[in-house]
C-alpha positions as CSV (number, residue, x, y, z in Angstrom):
1,M,-15.5,1.2,-12.7
2,R,-12.1,0.9,-14.2
3,A,-9.7,-1.3,-12.2
4,K,-6.8,0.6,-10.7
5,R,-3.7,-1.5,-10.4
6,L,-1.2,-1.1,-7.6
7,K,2.3,-2.6,-7.9
8,I,3.6,-3.9,-4.6
9,G,7.1,-5.0,-3.9
10,I,8.4,-7.1,-1.1
11,I,11.9,-6.5,0.3
12,S,13.5,-6.6,3.7
13,K,13.7,-3.5,5.8
14,Q,17.5,-3.3,5.3
15,E,17.1,-3.7,1.5
16,Y,14.4,-0.9,1.6
17,I,16.8,1.4,3.5
18,N,19.7,0.6,1.1
19,R,17.3,1.3,-1.9
20,T,16.2,4.6,-0.4
21,V,19.7,5.8,0.4
22,A,20.9,4.8,-3.1
23,I,18.0,6.8,-4.6
24,A,18.8,9.8,-2.4
25,K,22.5,9.7,-3.4
26,G,21.6,9.4,-7.1
27,E,23.2,6.0,-7.3
28,Y,20.0,4.3,-8.3
29,K,17.0,5.5,-10.3
30,P,13.8,3.5,-9.9
31,K,12.4,2.1,-13.1
32,K,9.0,3.4,-14.2
33,D,7.4,-0.1,-13.8
34,E,8.8,-0.7,-10.3
35,P,6.5,-0.9,-7.3
36,K,5.7,2.3,-5.5
37,V,4.5,0.5,-2.3
38,W,6.8,-1.9,-0.4
39,F,6.2,-4.5,2.3
40,E,8.8,-6.2,4.4
41,S,7.3,-9.7,3.9
42,I,4.5,-11.6,2.3
43,K,3.0,-12.0,5.8
44,S,2.9,-8.2,6.4
45,M,1.3,-7.7,3.0
46,A,-1.3,-10.4,3.8
47,Q,-2.2,-8.6,7.0
48,I,-3.0,-5.4,5.1
49,L,-4.8,-7.2,2.3
50,S,-6.6,-9.6,4.5
51,N,-10.0,-11.1,3.5
52,E,-11.7,-8.7,5.9
53,N,-10.0,-5.7,4.4
54,Q,-10.7,-6.8,0.9
55,E,-14.4,-7.1,1.8
56,L,-14.2,-3.5,3.3
57,L,-12.7,-2.3,0.0
58,K,-15.5,-3.9,-1.9
59,L,-18.1,-2.2,0.3
60,I,-16.5,1.2,-0.3
61,V,-16.5,0.6,-4.1
62,K,-20.1,-0.6,-4.1
63,H,-21.7,1.9,-1.7
64,K,-19.4,4.9,-2.1
65,P,-20.0,6.0,1.5
66,S,-19.9,9.8,2.1
67,S,-18.4,9.4,5.6
68,I,-16.7,7.0,7.9
69,T,-19.9,7.0,10.0
70,E,-21.9,5.8,6.9
71,L,-19.2,3.1,6.3
72,E,-19.5,2.0,9.9
73,R,-23.2,1.4,9.4
74,I,-22.7,-0.4,6.1
75,S,-19.8,-2.6,7.3
76,H,-21.0,-3.2,10.9
77,R,-17.5,-2.4,12.1
78,K,-16.7,-0.2,15.1
79,K,-15.7,3.3,14.1
80,A,-12.3,3.2,16.0
81,N,-11.3,-0.1,14.3
82,L,-12.6,1.2,11.0
83,S,-10.6,4.5,11.3
84,R,-7.4,2.6,12.2
85,T,-7.9,0.2,9.3
86,L,-8.6,3.0,6.8
87,K,-5.5,5.0,8.0
88,T,-3.4,1.9,7.4
89,L,-4.8,1.4,4.0
90,E,-4.2,5.0,3.2
91,K,-0.6,4.7,4.3
92,Y,-0.2,2.0,1.6
93,N,-1.9,4.1,-1.1
94,I,-4.9,1.7,-1.2
95,V,-7.5,4.2,-0.1
96,D,-7.8,8.0,0.0
97,L,-9.5,9.7,3.0
98,L,-11.0,12.8,1.5
99,K,-12.4,15.7,3.5
100,T,-15.8,16.6,2.1
101,S,-17.5,20.0,2.0
102,Q,-19.7,18.8,4.9
103,G,-16.6,18.4,7.0
104,T,-16.7,14.6,7.0
105,I,-14.0,12.2,5.9
106,A,-15.1,10.0,2.9
107,P,-13.1,6.9,2.0
108,K,-12.3,6.3,-1.7
109,V,-10.6,3.2,-3.0
110,R,-7.5,3.9,-5.0
111,A,-6.5,0.4,-5.9
112,T,-8.7,-2.5,-6.8
113,D,-6.1,-4.8,-8.4
114,F,-2.7,-5.7,-6.9
115,E,0.4,-6.9,-8.7
116,V,3.0,-8.3,-6.3
117,Q,6.7,-8.4,-7.2
118,F,9.4,-10.0,-5.2
119,G,12.6,-11.9,-5.7
120,L,16.3,-11.8,-5.3
121,H,16.8,-9.2,-8.0
122,Y,15.8,-6.4,-5.6
123,S,18.4,-7.3,-3.0
124,H,21.3,-5.7,-4.9
125,I,19.8,-2.2,-5.0
126,G,21.9,0.2,-3.1
127,E,24.4,-2.4,-1.9
128,A,28.1,-2.1,-2.5
129,K,29.2,-4.3,-5.4
130,P,31.1,-7.4,-4.3
131,Q,34.9,-7.1,-4.5
132,S,36.8,-9.6,-6.6
133,A,39.0,-12.0,-4.7
134,F,41.7,-11.7,-7.4
């Protein structure tokens, strides 16, 4: 299986709002290589990409379950917890939840490799430029 890389960025909620508004106003155009998925902190990213969730992703890749019920059996996790986790991973474009012809929902991993970008260079996006004191 070919690794699918997901670029992740980390910026504050306010910086994300500024960025989104600047894009909507046409003041900022995202670069092609910029992250498509954003987290507010390294801590929030770590919660989503926890060891437990990484193991779940590996199980999905390895076993290719045809339903959440099958994944529940393979992973030994409760269906309610599993569904909640999968919906969260879907929100961050890490998994897809696909409706099958049998009417079940089959999880499919979208991203197997993660590239995290963060730093001060994102903080200027969408903010007013500083005024000169002179």
